[in-house]
C-alpha angles and dihedrals in degrees: 000000000000123000094258092054091046090052092050093048091049092046093049091050090052092049091052089051091050092054091052088062090066092080099023110053092176089069094067093073097029101046118353104054092046090050094050091045090052090049090052093040089236119143095205137037144161133199112193147148100251097201097042129057119209088257088058098047099278133116141226122199114184139194123182092354125101118236092231089056089057091045090053091049093051094045102040115009108034092102091049096053102126092191091054092047092050092048092051092048091052095042091240096149092095125128112267097016119139116212130197119196096218089054092051095050131357110261093235089056091048092052090052094049124105088232091063097039096047101033120010095042089072086078116046090204095063105085103092121053130201114174142172122208098223093179119008129217087264093059118128095178104058145001112293102263138182128192111204134180129193143205131184129240088261091062129081115267119264105264138196092276090056091049092049092049094052092042091055092048092052099084091046091050089050094052095048094045091042090057091046091052094046091050094054115103125214087270089057093242116135120246100226101154130067090243091053090052088062089066093059118100094218123074115258128194125185116206132198125226092278093055093253116144109243101168136030124183121223094266092052091047090056093049094048093045090058090061087206095143104325132061144153119250118197119198120210111272090015115136123222126024097310141257124314109246139173127219092248127062094230094050092046090052091049090052092048092049092049092050092047092050090048094052092044092057093201103202092211104036109037114137119235116260088246090065095093128177121232126208119189124232115244095220102043145013089265121112141210113232115209127196123186135200139164119241125223115254089246096051120150096243097072111312118246093358088083120049103169143018130215125198119203122196120187114213089204092062100057111143113257121202123182108229088214089066091057091047093051098040101040107018095247118161116242090257092049090049091052091048090050092052091048091047090059090062098040133057102215143037089242092057091049090047091052091048095049097035098239135111122281090236090058090050091049090054090050091048091052090053092044093052090049094051093044092047095234131127105190137047090242092060091042092055093046092051094048092048087055090051089050092054092048094050097048 
């Protein structure tokens, strides 16, 4: 076996492992991060949602880094992170970007910084940085996420091969993590059974290796039954529930192409999870938004019986909450009520700030007051409470 074939076999095995993390989050720390780190010859790595702590609905998956080191960073040195500062100044937190520490700040300058001396120096392998922005701060499909790997001064520098490897892994990381995020309920548990999928608000389809739909959750059943732009078509002698189709030839072809590309899992040409497909309603200007991802062969839904998953969001079914209800029930000011409603549709204070045209610091102050008045301390509890308000006010 020549070196090119060996590289492809190794890469394909790693991609399969990454997709298995979509329905088994515990595997990121146990298996996936160590495997990627080994592939990149990096002794340390971290995959985390950089705007959300675990207490606020985010996640941290570590390899070669102690948890107390991360805790110390979050509590004491986050504001001093010279890499983070340089990335923010250069607007690097954009989906798909690749970042290299030595290009953000000269290594000599890093080693003289308080951030390195007080924080990074606890781990001799955290001098060089190679990172992929899996979901940027502008992301509307998943929590903003970065996957970073590190080497020490005593290691060889990250080279173009390392960059290419991580760049090619980026879309696969995005699809797996995108599925994991979409499957998380407001209590942050993962819907990994067909019964649990019925509790999700978005439509979910599970497909077999031929692209045939073999499972639809309740939300998807309602959307497909409306035949307002999407439907299932079952050919004679076809197993399962049928093929996902649109009411126009062009949209049906786009769906078929997306499913074929998803099942093919091309290591070098897989679209990012954020690259969604839209299908218009027939009866209104609203749209269905479809996102596709492969599933690992050892997924929690039924192993090899399911090869891919499709999420369907209906623009027409966005949750509407009257700000006046929040004012009357919880004593929120009109501005706080508007911020609360906007926060339900956006993941970060910056996104809410951009939507409402005010500063992120102002939004953070409002969020602190909102949480206090609602009696919640995490985003998960905030979302659950507002969903309950939405149901009561319908």
